[in-house]
C-alpha positions as CSV (number, residue, x, y, z in Angstrom):
1,M,-7.4,129.7,52.9
2,S,-6.4,126.0,53.0
3,E,-5.6,123.9,56.1
4,P,-1.9,123.1,56.8
5,D,-0.7,119.6,55.8
6,F,0.5,118.8,59.4
7,I,-1.1,118.7,62.7
8,V,-0.2,121.4,65.1
9,P,-0.3,120.3,68.7
10,P,-2.2,122.4,71.1
11,P,-0.1,125.0,73.1
12,G,1.7,123.7,76.2
13,L,1.8,120.1,75.1
14,V,5.4,120.2,73.7
15,P,7.9,122.1,75.9
16,D,9.9,124.9,74.4
17,A,13.6,124.2,73.7
18,P,15.7,125.4,76.6
19,D,17.9,128.4,76.1
20,K,21.7,128.0,76.0
21,G,23.3,128.4,79.3
22,T,20.2,127.7,81.4
23,T,20.4,125.3,84.4
24,T,16.9,124.1,84.4
25,G,16.0,120.5,85.0
26,A,16.2,119.7,81.3
27,T,18.7,117.1,80.1
28,P,22.2,118.7,80.2
29,D,24.4,119.0,77.1
30,R,26.8,116.0,77.3
31,T,29.0,117.0,74.3
32,I,32.7,116.9,75.2
33,R,34.5,119.9,73.7
34,A,38.3,120.0,73.4
35,P,40.0,123.0,75.0
36,D,41.5,125.7,72.9
37,R,45.1,124.4,73.9
38,L,46.4,121.3,75.5
39,P,48.0,121.5,79.0
40,V,51.8,121.2,79.1
41,F,52.9,117.6,79.7
42,R,54.7,117.1,83.0
43,P,56.4,113.8,83.6
44,V,55.8,112.1,86.9
45,T,58.7,112.9,89.3
46,P,60.6,109.6,89.9
47,V,60.7,108.3,93.4
48,A,64.3,107.8,94.6
49,P,64.9,104.2,95.9
50,P,65.9,104.0,99.6
51,P,69.7,103.9,100.2
52,R,71.2,100.4,100.2
53,A,72.4,99.1,103.6
54,T,76.2,98.7,103.9
55,R,77.0,95.1,103.4
56,P,79.0,93.7,106.3
57,A,82.5,92.4,105.6
58,L,82.5,88.7,104.9
59,P,84.9,86.5,106.8
60,T,87.6,84.6,104.9
61,Q,86.6,81.2,103.6
62,P,87.4,78.5,106.1
63,P,89.1,75.3,104.7
64,G,86.7,72.8,103.3
65,E,83.7,75.1,102.8
66,A,82.1,76.3,99.6
67,P,83.9,79.1,97.8
68,V,82.6,82.6,98.3
69,P,81.4,84.2,95.0
70,S,83.7,86.8,93.6
71,S,81.1,89.5,93.9
72,M,80.8,88.8,97.6
73,A,84.5,88.2,98.4
74,A,86.3,90.4,100.8
75,A,89.0,92.9,99.7
76,P,92.3,91.2,99.0
77,A,94.8,91.2,101.8
78,A,97.8,93.6,101.8
79,P,101.0,92.2,100.5
80,A,103.2,90.5,103.0
81,A,106.0,92.5,104.5
82,P,109.5,91.5,103.3
83,A,111.3,88.9,105.4
84,R,113.3,90.3,108.3
85,P,117.0,89.6,108.2
86,R,118.1,86.7,110.5
87,A,120.4,87.8,113.4
88,W,123.8,86.2,113.9
89,R,125.4,85.1,117.1
90,L,129.2,85.2,117.9
91,R,130.6,83.2,120.9
92,S,134.2,82.9,122.1
93,A,135.8,80.1,124.2
94,D,136.2,82.7,127.0
95,G,132.5,83.2,127.3
96,I,132.2,86.4,125.3
97,E,128.9,86.4,123.4
98,F,127.0,88.9,121.4
99,V,124.2,89.0,118.7
100,V,124.4,91.0,115.5
101,H,120.9,92.2,114.4
102,D,122.0,94.9,112.0
103,R,125.4,96.6,112.2
104,V,128.0,96.1,115.0
105,V,131.3,97.9,115.4
106,A,133.5,95.6,117.6
107,G,136.9,96.2,119.3
108,R,138.5,96.9,122.7
109,D,137.0,100.4,122.7
110,P,135.0,100.8,119.5
111,Q,134.1,104.2,118.1
112,P,131.1,103.8,115.7
113,D,131.2,107.5,114.7
114,T,134.5,106.9,112.9
115,V,132.9,104.2,110.7
116,P,130.8,105.2,107.7
117,G,127.2,104.2,108.5
118,G,128.1,103.6,112.2
119,G,126.7,100.7,114.2
120,T,126.1,99.3,117.6
121,P,129.4,99.3,119.6
122,V,130.5,96.0,121.2
123,A,133.5,96.1,123.5
124,I,135.6,92.9,123.5
125,L,137.8,92.1,126.6
126,D,141.3,91.3,125.4
127,T,144.0,91.3,128.0
128,L,146.7,90.6,125.4
129,R,145.6,93.7,123.4
130,S,145.6,91.8,120.1
131,V,142.3,93.4,119.3
132,S,142.3,97.0,118.1
133,K,140.1,99.6,119.7
134,T,137.9,99.8,116.5
135,H,138.6,96.4,114.9
136,V,135.8,95.1,112.7
137,L,132.4,96.0,111.2
138,L,129.8,93.2,111.2
139,V,126.7,93.7,109.1
140,V,123.7,91.4,108.7
141,E,122.5,91.5,105.0
142,V,119.4,89.4,104.3
143,D,120.6,85.9,105.3
144,R,124.3,86.4,105.6
145,L,126.9,88.0,107.9
146,L,129.5,90.3,106.3
147,A,132.8,91.2,108.1
148,T,134.9,94.2,107.2
149,D,138.4,94.7,108.7
150,L,138.6,98.4,109.8
151,R,142.4,98.5,109.2
152,S,143.1,96.7,112.5
153,T,146.6,96.1,113.7
154,N,146.5,92.3,113.8
155,G,143.8,91.8,111.1
156,V,140.6,89.7,110.7
157,R,140.6,86.1,109.5
158,I,137.7,83.8,108.6
159,W,138.3,80.1,109.2
160,P,135.5,78.0,107.5
161,E,134.8,74.6,108.8
162,G,136.9,72.1,107.0
163,G,138.9,74.8,105.2
164,D,141.9,77.1,105.6
165,P,141.9,80.6,107.3
166,I,141.3,83.5,104.9
167,E,142.9,86.9,105.7
168,L,140.5,89.8,105.0
169,E,141.6,92.7,102.9
170,P,140.9,95.9,104.9
171,G,137.8,97.8,103.9
172,I,136.3,94.9,101.8
173,P,133.1,93.3,103.2
174,T,133.5,89.5,103.2
175,P,130.7,86.9,103.9
176,V,131.2,84.8,107.0
177,P,129.9,81.2,106.5
178,A,127.8,79.6,109.2
179,E,129.8,77.6,111.8
180,A,133.0,79.4,110.7
181,V,135.5,80.8,113.2
182,L,136.0,84.6,113.0
183,L,139.5,85.6,114.3
184,L,139.9,89.1,115.6
185,G,143.6,89.3,116.4
186,D,144.1,86.3,118.7
187,V,140.4,86.2,119.9
188,A,138.4,83.5,118.1
189,F,134.6,83.6,117.8
190,L,132.3,80.9,116.4
191,A,129.7,82.5,114.1
192,D,126.3,81.0,113.5
193,V,122.7,82.0,113.0
194,A,121.1,83.2,116.3
195,P,118.3,81.1,117.8
196,E,114.8,82.6,117.3
197,Q,114.5,83.8,120.9
198,D,117.7,85.9,120.4
199,E,116.6,87.6,117.2
200,V,114.5,90.4,118.7
201,P,116.8,93.3,119.6
């Protein structure tokens, strides 16, 4: 029997290969093995940003300062209210005076409920009784005064400055010019725009 071609080390010199699954002090198996199935991908939950603080209202731009950017400008102001009608004042040579703010029914003993739309009653003292009980309707419309003869006995006339008297047709509103004389029967009133301190009713 012939000798083998390789040298066999004596027993115990070379350690036996470790069995699979043993946890001896031998070098561990470092092979990375893929799992049978990949885990389900879950996106990272986004973090909500903190709420923004309410921006305080900016004051309107003072004159002479830099303009405020449109993105920072305050809300536009509300539209201005329509102009309030100007009141009119009527004065007689006998010291009778009253202001017309809206609607006035004038006469010796005026009855506004007999006039369509009514009005504030203004009693006029007239010892000669040339003024009817419910004589004239006076209405302020924007910037003018309208007079309407309420079918009075002695009529209503307008005497413009520098002109001739005009007899009003009953039931027809007629503008009264500023500084004109308004004749109710025989009682004359100078009509003009009321001073500002007399405008508030």
